[in-house]
ZAKOL-833962 format. One line per 8 residues: number of its first residue (from 1); for each residue x, y, z of C-alpha. Coordinates in steps of 0.1 Angstrom, whole numbers. Layout:
<sites>
NUM) X/Y/Z; ...;
</sites>
This chain:
<sites>
1) -414/472/-12; -398/504/-9; -358/506/-28; -333/529/-46; -313/525/-74; -278/534/-81; -252/516/-112; -220/502/-109;
9) -199/508/-133; -177/478/-151; -146/486/-156; -133/463/-186; -140/464/-218; -170/444/-231; -149/426/-260; -126/410/-231;
17) -155/399/-212; -167/380/-241; -130/361/-242; -126/361/-202; -164/347/-202; -169/326/-232; -137/312/-247; -120/304/-219;
25) -142/286/-194; -168/271/-222; -158/233/-212; -157/242/-177; -176/247/-145; -144/271/-125; -167/296/-120; -184/273/-95;
33) -153/269/-79; -142/303/-75; -181/317/-65; -176/290/-36; -137/305/-32; -152/338/-26; -168/332/6; -141/307/17;
41) -117/341/14; -150/365/32; -146/340/57; -177/319/56; -180/286/72; -204/266/56; -210/276/17; -245/260/4;
49) -250/251/-36; -286/244/-48; -281/225/-88; -317/227/-102; -327/219/-137; -329/260/-149; -305/274/-116; -276/270/-97;
57) -278/287/-62; -245/293/-42; -251/310/-3; -226/316/18; -223/325/55; -192/351/52; -191/387/61; -210/399/34;
65) -204/432/14; -211/469/15; -218/493/-16; -177/494/-21; -172/454/-17; -196/455/-44; -175/474/-69; -144/459/-61;
73) -164/424/-68; -171/437/-104; -136/451/-110; -114/422/-128; -80/425/-124; -86/445/-89; -55/444/-66; -77/448/-31;
81) -69/409/-24; -35/409/-31; -30/441/-6; -54/425/17; -42/386/17; -54/374/47; -91/373/58; -100/392/89;
89) -119/371/111; -102/331/106; -70/345/85; -73/328/61; -52/331/28; -72/345/3; -73/323/-31; -89/350/-52;
97) -70/365/-75; -80/380/-108; -122/378/-103; -132/364/-133; -151/333/-122; -187/358/-125; -180/363/-159; -171/328/-166;
105) -205/324/-161; -220/343/-190; -212/312/-209; -231/290/-185; -264/311/-182; -282/343/-192; -287/356/-159; -261/364/-131;
113) -276/378/-95; -257/389/-64; -275/393/-33; -253/404/-3; -254/417/32; -233/433/56; -245/449/85; -271/466/76;
121) -264/473/38; -282/450/16; -279/451/-26; -286/430/-53; -268/435/-84; -288/413/-118; -263/410/-149; -285/400/-174;
129) -267/387/-205; -298/397/-234; -296/433/-219; -262/435/-218; -256/423/-255; -280/450/-263; -266/481/-244; -235/487/-270;
137) -200/496/-257; -204/498/-225; -233/491/-196; -238/498/-158; -249/469/-136; -279/478/-118; -276/479/-80; -308/478/-59;
145) -304/488/-26; -328/465/-2; -344/472/33; -317/457/62; -338/430/67; -341/415/31; -319/388/42; -311/377/79;
153) -276/372/84; -245/386/66; -231/368/34; -235/365/-1; -263/346/-25; -249/340/-63; -280/330/-85; -278/318/-127;
161) -307/309/-143; -314/303/-175; -285/278/-175; -278/267/-214; -270/228/-205; -271/205/-175; -245/204/-155; -238/173/-135;
169) -234/169/-93; -207/144/-94; -188/163/-121; -196/197/-96; -180/173/-64; -154/166/-82; -145/200/-89; -151/214/-55;
177) -131/185/-38; -99/196/-62; -108/233/-60; -117/245/-27; -95/242/2; -124/216/26; -97/207/49; -97/243/63;
185) -107/241/98; -143/262/104; -150/253/64; -176/232/50; -191/228/13; -230/213/7; -239/204/-25; -275/200/-25;
193) -276/189/13; -253/166/11; -216/176/28; -187/173/6; -158/153/23; -117/157/11; -111/127/-9; -95/102/11;
201) -67/77/1; -53/45/18; -22/30/9; 14/39/23; 18/75/29; 53/94/23; 50/128/37; 75/155/25;
209) 86/194/36; 115/207/9; 125/245/20; 131/268/-8; 143/304/-10; 106/314/-18; 88/293/5; 83/256/15;
217) 72/226/-8; 55/201/13; 29/175/10; 25/140/11; 26/114/-16; 5/78/-13; 11/45/-26; -18/28/-30;
225) -23/-6/-29; -19/-29/-64; -59/-37/-58; -65/1/-56; -40/14/-90; -59/29/-115; -53/50/-147; -78/74/-137;
233) -64/109/-123; -28/100/-128; 0/120/-113; 2/141/-78; -21/174/-72; -1/206/-72; -23/229/-48; -14/266/-42;
241) -35/280/-11; -51/248/-9; -62/245/-42; -56/222/-69; -41/238/-102; -32/211/-124; -21/174/-115; 16/160/-131;
249) 31/129/-131; 71/152/-123; 88/121/-150; 63/90/-137; 56/86/-171; 91/67/-173; 79/41/-147; 55/19/-164;
257) 25/3/-149; 36/12/-116; 30/48/-119; -6/40/-118; -2/31/-78; 14/69/-70; -11/97/-58; -5/126/-32;
265) -7/164/-34; 24/187/-29; 16/222/-16; 34/256/-30; 18/287/-22; 42/310/-42; 40/294/-74; 27/321/-99;
273) -6/307/-117; -23/318/-151; -52/337/-152; -75/312/-157; -58/291/-128; -56/260/-149; -19/260/-153; 17/279/-140;
281) 40/304/-154; 66/283/-162; 99/305/-172; 101/315/-137; 128/310/-109; 96/303/-86; 89/270/-111; 127/262/-118;
289) 128/260/-75; 95/240/-74; 108/214/-100; 139/209/-84; 125/202/-53; 99/179/-63; 130/161/-79; 140/148/-46;
297) 109/143/-34; 101/119/-64; 135/102/-65; 126/89/-28; 89/78/-35; 108/57/-65; 125/40/-36; 100/32/-17;
305) 80/21/-40; 111/-4/-49; 111/-13/-17; 76/-22/-15; 72/-39/-50; 101/-60/-36; 86/-71/-5; 57/-83/-22;
313) 75/-100/-52; 95/-115/-19; 68/-135/-8; 55/-147/-39; 87/-156/-48; 93/-177/-13; 56/-192/-19; 72/-205/-55;
321) 103/-219/-36; 90/-234/-7; 67/-255/-33; 92/-259/-60; 116/-276/-34; 90/-295/-18; 84/-315/-47; 117/-316/-51;
329) 121/-335/-21; 96/-360/-32; 110/-372/-64; 144/-372/-46; 129/-398/-21; 109/-415/-48; 142/-419/-68; 172/-426/-38;
337) 199/-434/-67; 199/-401/-81; 206/-382/-48; 241/-367/-46; 233/-367/-5; 236/-407/-3; 204/-425/7; 168/-407/21;
345) 158/-414/51; 127/-436/57; 98/-449/77; 81/-417/87; 108/-393/75; 86/-392/41; 54/-379/54; 81/-355/73;
353) 93/-341/43; 69/-342/23; 47/-324/49; 76/-293/49; 94/-301/25; 120/-310/45; 131/-276/49; 148/-264/79;
361) 126/-229/80; 97/-218/54; 105/-186/58; 134/-166/49; 158/-172/76; 168/-139/94; 202/-150/106; 214/-163/72;
369) 202/-139/53; 217/-111/76; 243/-131/72; 249/-130/41; 233/-94/32; 270/-80/46; 287/-109/33; 288/-133/55;
377) 291/-171/42; 263/-199/39; 279/-225/57; 278/-260/49; 254/-285/65; 269/-307/89; 286/-340/78; 295/-374/94;
385) 328/-364/115; 343/-396/103; 347/-371/65; 368/-344/64; 350/-308/58; 350/-297/25; 359/-261/22; 326/-234/24;
393) 318/-222/-4; 325/-183/-20; 296/-167/-15; 284/-137/-38; 270/-109/-19; 233/-104/-21; 206/-81/-17; 185/-70/7;
401) 159/-89/-14; 170/-123/-16; 149/-152/-10; 166/-179/6; 154/-211/16; 175/-247/26; 158/-283/23; 177/-308/39;
409) 182/-346/27; 189/-368/55; 222/-357/72; 228/-330/41; 216/-303/23; 211/-282/-1; 206/-237/4; 185/-218/-26;
417) 190/-185/-32; 170/-163/-56; 183/-127/-59; 192/-102/-90; 224/-109/-107; 216/-91/-136; 198/-96/-168; 231/-105/-186;
425) 241/-124/-155; 237/-167/-161; 204/-185/-154; 210/-203/-128; 245/-217/-112; 260/-235/-83; 286/-233/-55; 289/-262/-34;
433) 256/-268/-20; 242/-237/-23; 221/-227/-59; 218/-198/-68; 190/-185/-92; 190/-156/-109; 152/-136/-110; 167/-110/-135;
441) 177/-132/-161; 148/-132/-192; 140/-167/-192; 129/-163/-152; 112/-132/-159; 92/-145/-186; 77/-176/-166; 78/-161/-136;
449) 43/-143/-143; 19/-175/-134; 23/-194/-108; 23/-224/-120; 47/-215/-141; 70/-201/-119; 71/-230/-94; 76/-258/-125;
457) 109/-235/-135; 122/-231/-105; 119/-271/-99; 134/-268/-135; 168/-255/-125; 168/-268/-87; 168/-306/-105; 193/-294/-134;
465) 219/-279/-105; 210/-310/-83; 218/-336/-111; 249/-317/-124; 258/-323/-85; 258/-360/-88; 279/-365/-116; 291/-332/-134;
473) 314/-348/-161; 284/-366/-176; 261/-341/-188; 236/-363/-208; 230/-390/-179; 226/-353/-163; 199/-345/-181; 184/-381/-182;
481) 183/-376/-140; 171/-341/-144; 143/-352/-165; 135/-384/-142; 133/-360/-111; 113/-334/-129; 86/-358/-140; 82/-373/-110;
489) 85/-337/-86; 47/-328/-107; 34/-370/-110; 8/-359/-86; -4/-327/-107; -4/-344/-141; -28/-370/-124; -47/-347/-110;
497) -55/-331/-146;
</sites>
């Protein structure tokens, strides 16, 4: 094959190459990501990575390089991409900035080869580490000019041979997912003939867009379902030009376990990054403005997460309260003399009461809930016409997360409300026929961890208040009445056990 040789000078001190290639990247595979992104910057629509036991080949179908392009390629710190920030074909925001990834490969292999074609120009540059080490303080990379049809189409192939360790395909794929713009149109990356797709998460999505003087801060936060919560890869991905630079918790580390449910990404292309692309230059106005914008976003996420968590907890409380009232109803039916509401109904009323816990509604009554949340009053059940209507109770203002159930005993009934009244508030209190249970109380918090203890504790509090309704002037007799009611409320469970 006819060919002619030229030489390309390496325009950086040898000691700097050692520092860049063997110190900054010893424990990473960042060079693969950067070579793939070089293909993206060159308007490639496909980058193929082939990993074998002793080599890694990265081939793209981009615009390729001519002689001047190769000189720029091996010029660390070249300003070319800063001056030409958009690619010519797809007008992509170019990612590469410092050009150190190719030298980082020196920590991973013995030989680094670049084959590129642009139009009629086809050239190959070989960077042999052993030859380079023998050359002393300076060394010229050999450039081989090949015939135009040596490669069929424009683009660049980078071949790394003589690997000093094996690379796990899953690790490479994870790095590509985070470190390359896979969501960009007209761009695809394949690894050993497998197309790499962007990570997809399911959950409650919170898109956001914050304007700043340096540019937009935008992205999407996802609150994962409880079943998908994980401590693996915690935090929000911070992306610059669609490439993840690092993850950050933005103060969520103080949230406790719920932070494991928060994932997502934020894009801020104006952020200044460090030379190894693993972090940001923090002492800059750009980074401070970014943190201020994210503080607002995270505060909104916290509110949404609280609502979602409270909604789930509300369903759990509703089921437990329903079961507790069901059991209290049965106990009062068996002990009518203990009821402050008079004699219980007979005949088929028992089946009706036991089957539905005597509830007027198994779900939170929307009308009542909305009225209470607005500061209205809960109406007392209708009484016989011959009796004088008592004064309505002074109802507490409830939160939107209040759980309200109402059980009817004959013509009368009692409303039970489980809501937040503060950790220092009473565990339970009653106003007329409305029983309020404080879900913030430490004892309630302790007993609500398991379904059985949760139901038992609610039944204990309800029977305590009903017993006091019968005769609040004699606490000892009230305690005895409560003990009988509580025992009969769970007598069937005891027999089963």
